[in-house]
N, C-alpha and C positions, 0 to 999 in steps of 0.2 A: 503494499500500499504506500510505499515512498515515504514521503515525510508526514504523512498523515498520522493519527493514533491507530491504535491496533483495531480500535472499533470504528465502524462506519455505517452510516444507514443504507438501507437495501437501495437497488438502483430501479429505478422506475416506479410507478405509482400502482399500489395493489388494486386501486379502485378501477383500473383499466384493465385487470386479469379478468378471462384469459384474453391473451393477444391472438385470437384466432379470426379467421374469416367470419363475416357475418352471415347468419342462416339465410337471409333474403336481401334482395337489393332494395326492396320495400320494407322498412323496418315496421315491427307491431309496435303501436304506441300503448306503454304500459301504464301512464297514469294521466289524469286528467283535472284541468282545473274546475273548479265550482264558481258558477256564474247564474246570475238570475235571467240572463237574456236567453231567448229561446232560439236556438240556431246552431248549426254544426260547429263543433270546438276545433276544427282543424281542416286544412285544405291541400291537396297536391300540386306541387308545379315541376316544372324541369328547368335546372341550371342552365343558364345561357352564357355568363360570363360577368367579367369586370370592368367597370370605368370609373370615373371620378365625376363629381359634382362641385359646384360651388353653391353654398346654402347660406341664410342667415340664421346665425344661431340664436334659437328661441329659449335656450336654457336661461335661468336668471341670475343664479349666483355662480357666473363663472366670468374669467376676465375678458372673454370674447363675445359677451351677451351683445346681442344686436349688431353684431358685425358679419361680414362675409368669412366663412372657413370654407377650407378644402377637405372634402369627405370621400373617401374611396367607398363604392357601392358595388353591390351583385345584383344583377337582373334575374330573376325567375319569371318564366313564362308559364301563364296559368290559363290553359283551356277550360271551359266548363266542364264539370263531373256530373255523373249520372247516379241517381240512386236506384240502385239494384233491388234492394231489398230493406229491411228493417229487422232487429233481433231486441227483443223484449226480455229484460231480467228480472228475476225475482230473488228474494233471500230465504234461507233456509238456517236456523241455528247450527244444524248438523252437518251441512255439505257447504254453507257459505253462498255466494252468488250462483245463481244458475239460468240458463235459459227457459224462459215460460214458453214463448213460441217463435217462430222467424217466419216472415214472408217475404215473398219475393214478387217482384211485378215486371212485366214486360214494357221496355221503354221504348219499344221500336216507333210507336205513332208519334211520340213525343220529339225523337230524333228526327224524324222523317220531316215533321212540320217545321220545326225550328232552325235545321241544319242542312236539310236536303236528303235526298235519295242516295245520293253518292257516299256520303258520311255515313249512313246507315250500313250501306254494304260492306264500307271497310270494317266499321264496327264489328258487324256479325260476324265477319271472317276473323277478326282478331280474338273475338270472343270464343269461337270455336276452337282456337288453340289454348285459351286460360281457362275454360269452363266448358269441356268439350260434352259433359253430360246434360248441360242445359241448353244447348245449341242443337239444331236439326238441320241436316243438309237435305234440301228439296230434291236434290239431283244434279248430275255432273252439268255444271255451268248454270245451275238456276239459282245459287246463293244460298243461304241459310236462314233459319227464324228461330226464334226462342221457343221453348216448350215448357214454360214455367207453369205450374198448377197455380191458377188464380184462387186465392182467397183471401179473405178478409182479415184485419187486425183486429180481432175480437178479443179481449183479455179483461180480466177482472182489474180495474185500476187501483183497487186497493193493495193488490199484490205486487204491484210494479215499482221497483226501486231504481231502473234506469233504463235507457233507450240508446240504442245505436244504429247509425245508418250503413249500411253495406254500399259503399260509394266506389266507381270506377272512374278513371280518366278516359280521356280520348285523346291518345297520346298524338297521333298523326295530324292533329289540329295544331300543334306547335310547329313552328316553322322549320325548327332544326332535327325533330324527332321525325324518323320514318317509320317506326315499329308500328304495327296495327294492333299487336295484344296490349290489353289496357291493363292498368296497373290497379289493382283491387285492394281497399282498406276499409275496416270499419272505424266509423267516428261517431264518438259519444254526441249526444244532444243537450245543450244547456236547458236550465230553468227548472221546474220542479218534474217529478216524473209522469204526473197527469198532463202537464202541458207539453213536455217532450214526446208523450205517445199521440197527443192530437196532433202535434207538428209533423210526426213520421207518417201518419195517414194521409196526410194534404200532399206530402213530398214524394211519396212511391210512384216510382216511374217518370220523375221529373227531372228536370237538370238544376242546377245548383250552380251560381256563380262566384267568383272569389269575393267581389264586394259584399256577398252575402255574410260573408265569415269573417274578412280582415277589415279593419279600418285603416285609412292613411293617417300617418302620424303615432299610432300606437305600437305597441310591442308585440312581437310573437318567439316563440321558440321553436328553432329550426332542427330538424330531426331527420338522419340520414345516414348514409354509409360513406366511409371517407375514400380517398383515392387509393387503389392498390399499388403496393411497392413488391409485393411477392417476397421469396425467402431470402433476407438480409442477414449480415452479420451483427456482431455486438456493437461495434464502432457506430454504424449508422441507426442501429435500432434502439441503442441506449446511450449513446454518447460516451462510451467507455474512452479514456484516453488510450493513444496507441503507446506501446511499449517501446524502447529504444532499439535501434535497428544494428547496434554494434556486434561483434562477431560471435559473442557468447549467447546471443538469443537466437539458438537454433531452432526454436519451436515456434516461431512466427512471433509478429508483433501486432497485428490487427485481432488480437484475443485476448480474453481475460487469464491473468496469471494462474490462478488456481481455482479450478470449479469447484473443488471441495467433494465430499461424499454427497449422495443423493438420499433423500427422505421423504419417498412418496413423490407427489406433484407439487408440493410448495417448492417456490425456486427463489432464493434471494441472492443468486448470483447471475448476471445478466448471460443469456445463452441466445444463440442465433434462431431465427424463426421466422414466421410469418410478420410482416410489416404493413399497415394499410388494409384496406378493406373492412374497418371496423364500423361497427355501428355507435353512433355519438351524437349527443344532444347539445346545442349550443343555445344558453339562455338568452332571452330578452333583446334581440334583434329588433331595431327600430324599422318600421316601416314608414319610407320618405314618400312614396307615390306610388299611385296605383292608375295604370291608364290604358286604353285602347286604342292608342295612336302611335304605331310602331315607329312612323317617322321622326317621333320625340327620342327613339331610344337606339335604333339601327345605327351601326357604326359603319365608316367608310370601308367598303371591301368584304364588309359581313363581320359577323362574330367568328373568332378562331376556333375551329373544331365543331361549328355550331350552323352556322348560316345566317338566315335571317328571322327576327321575330315577326310573326303574323298575326298574334292573337292577343288578346290580353296579358299584362304584365305585371310584375310587382318588383319595386325597388327597394333592397334592404341595404342599411348601412352597416359598412364593414364587408369583411369576406364570409363566404360559406364554403365548407370543406365539400369535396368531390370535384369530380371532373366535368365538363361540359354534358350535357344532356342527361344528368344523374337525377332520379326523382328525389325530391326535396318535400318533406311534409313540414307545411307551417302552422304550428299547434299555438292556440291561445295561450297566454304565459301562466304557468303554475306558480310562479313566485315573481310577480311583477314587482319592478321598482317603485320606491314611495312616489317619485315625481311622475305626475300625470300630464302628457305633454296638452297643452292648449287645443292643439289640432296640427294638420300636416305643416312642415315648415316649408318656408318660401326657397324655392329653387330658383336662383337668377341663371345658371349656367349648366349645361349639361354635356361632356365631352364626347363627341361623336367622331373624334380621328380616329385612323386605323390603328388597330391593335399589333398588326403584323410586324414583326422586328422588335416588340419592345421587350 
């Protein structure tokens, strides 16, 4: 350990173990905030890239209050989502929360009416890959249709403790995403259980817009999977100091000096292994802007590794993990800051210069 003491703290955070690949590229949201407003508590979008803006600092007790400041931002494209179904939960002291009932609805008529027949054709083709047991092929070259058993959401309101909407994205409506298979997630509905149940009844088979969930100027928690780095050594994975390369170090320099004996799965000594592609949550990212005008955000030459934004988008303050096109879940904050912004900040300039060569 060189000039240090004989004892040293472990390398790396135990809170981030196990450092293995995420189970799914669309993570399951494990916790939800408690709010009185009746609406979905999360929305899914696709990462576009980063640029910077000049905005008026609307914080009060800072040196730059009321002045223009430089802020790096991340753009998330957010096409509308489809409410495929609803899951109603009850509670039993012996087994905890359990599903009282689950209802699915055919959204074909809504998609055809609001987005067009071609969008419906592509959406059904993607659903046939994601949920093949719920989509039936009509014949060679004749397309697909939902085969969802139609039933009403009838349940005793006194037994309901929570309601979740089963929502799917329409990824090919995002300018840089070409895949047709939608990303599906369950999103809790805010408000009291009875109000959430009535909201779910009215939203089955309908579309949900990002502005129904997220407000400009407020905060969101960002949940997703980081950029994968593959199998890496201890120098890059844990930041271990490289050993000297003089002639007696015949066993290598980019490694730990002594791994010590093993004791089960607990590891206090850095070891090589998977780096990146981990599920992570970034708390309290401020939403600076929500717009449906791509000309305000598309940079010269298009976004690197993405293309052009074509639908509604959200601009978040700061960076967001993951490569372009990565699904990103924006959840209402579970521990919001004490400061409540008065509204969206005034943005005076958005950099649209080419990002190539930066």
